[in-house]
Structure formats: C-alpha cells, structure tokens
N, C-alpha and C positions, 0 to 999 in steps of 0.2 A: 984102899977103902972101896973105891968104885968097883974094882974087880971082884972083891969079896961079896959086894952087894949083888953083882951080876950072877955069881955062882949061886947065891941064896935064891935069887929070882928064878933061875933055871930049875932049881929043886922045888919050886912052888912055895917058897917061904917068903912071900912078898912083904908081909908085915915086918919080918926081921930085917929084910933088905932095906925097907923104907926107914926103919929105925937107925940103921947104920948110915944111910945117906943124910939123915937129918943132922948128923954130927959133922958132916963134911963142909968144906969151903964151897960156897955157892959158885957154880960154873954152869955153862951150857950143857956139858956132858952130865954133870950131876943132876941137873933138872930134867934132862931127857930120860935118865934112868929112873928118876922119881915118877915121871909120867908112866913109864912101863910098869912100875910097882902099882900105881893107882889103877891102871887098866886091869891088872891081874886081880886087884881087890874089888873090881866092879865099880870103881869111883871115876866114871868117865869125865865128869865135869872137872874134877881135880886134875885128871890126866891131861885134858886139853889145856887147862890153865898152865900147868907146869911146862908142857911142850911149847906153848906160846911164849912163855917167859924165856925158855931156853933159846928159842929162835930169835927173840929180841936181843938176847945177849950176843948171839953169833949168827947173824942173818945169812951167812954164806954156807951154813951146814945143810947140805941137801938131805943128809940122812935124817936130821931132825925134822925138816920140812915134810919128808915122806911119812915119818911117824905121826906128825901132827895131822896130815891129811887122812891117814888111816883112822886115827882117833875121832876126827870129825865125822868120817863116814860111819863109824860105829855108833856115834851119838845119833846121827840121822836115822840109821837103821833101827835103833832102839825107839826113837820117836815114831817112826813109821809103824812099828809093831804095836806100840801103845795106841796110836790112832786107830789102827785096824781093830784092835780089841774093843775100842769104844764105838765101833761101826762108823768111824769117820774115815771113809775110804778115800775121799778126795785129799784129806790131810795126809793119809798114809801114802798115797800115790805121789804127792808132792815131796814128802820126805825121802821116799825110796829113789825117786829120780834125782833129787839133790845129792843123795849119797853116791849115786853113780857118777855124777859130775865131779864130785870131790875125789873119787878114786876108790870106791868100794869094790870088792871082788864082784864077780858076776851074779851073786845070789840076789842082788837087788832086782835084776831083770826077771827072775822067777816071781818075786813078789808083785812086780808090776803086771806081769802076765796074768797072775791069778786075779788081781783086782780088775784088770781090763776084762777078763772073762766073766767076772761077776756082774759087769755092767753091759754085757752083750757085745763088747768090742772084741775085735780079733786079738787074741793073746800074742799073735805074731808081731804086733806093733811094738811090743816091749823089746823085741830083738832087732828092730830096725829093718824088718823084712817087708 
C-alpha cells in the first residue's frame, strides 16, 4: 500500500495517494508519506503535524527528522513571504533567518539580502561576509 501511494505521489497524484494511506495501519513510515502528500497538496501545517507524529512514533528515524526540518523550513519561508507582502520586513527577516537555522536551502539568504538592502544594510551580511 505504501509503495503504491509513493508511485501515485511521484506521478503528482497526491490526493489519491493520501486516500490510499488513510486506509493503512498507522506507522511512522505511513505518517511520513502522508506528510509528503500534504506537502504536495500545499497543506504545510498538516504535513508538519504528520511528520511530527511520525517522528514521535520512531524517534530514531533520521530520514523523517530531515523531512520534518524541511517542512518546518518551508513553513517559515511561507511565513516570511507573507510578512514581506504585508510590509512587515522585520517579521519576514526573522522568519527567513529561522528557516535557515532549521535547514532551508540557500534561497533564504537571498531574501535576507533583499530585505537588508531595503534597509540600507549591506546585503553581504546575509551571506556571513
């Protein structure tokens, strides 16, 4: 069942994959895959909750911990963008920097550099230079 759901997820059929996983026996692997489905559906809060529950079930799963960190980073990046759209640049800066601490890819640095530049600070500070 989990492998069938993974195939559906790879094909971009997250809703179908999620439906399949809903029928399965609750396990850390199943919950981690549900988290990936939720992520693909744009439901980051549900994705984080599923990944957290998966990690609680099996706290030694580094792969799940990594997925959880990536999901948290995505949440923070989303929050940063929302703050920036509201002209809350300090809130955005905080969210982007937190995303970097959690393990976001390097895109957060670009956002911090743009915000620093808008406040007349050196954009180089975002890169630790």
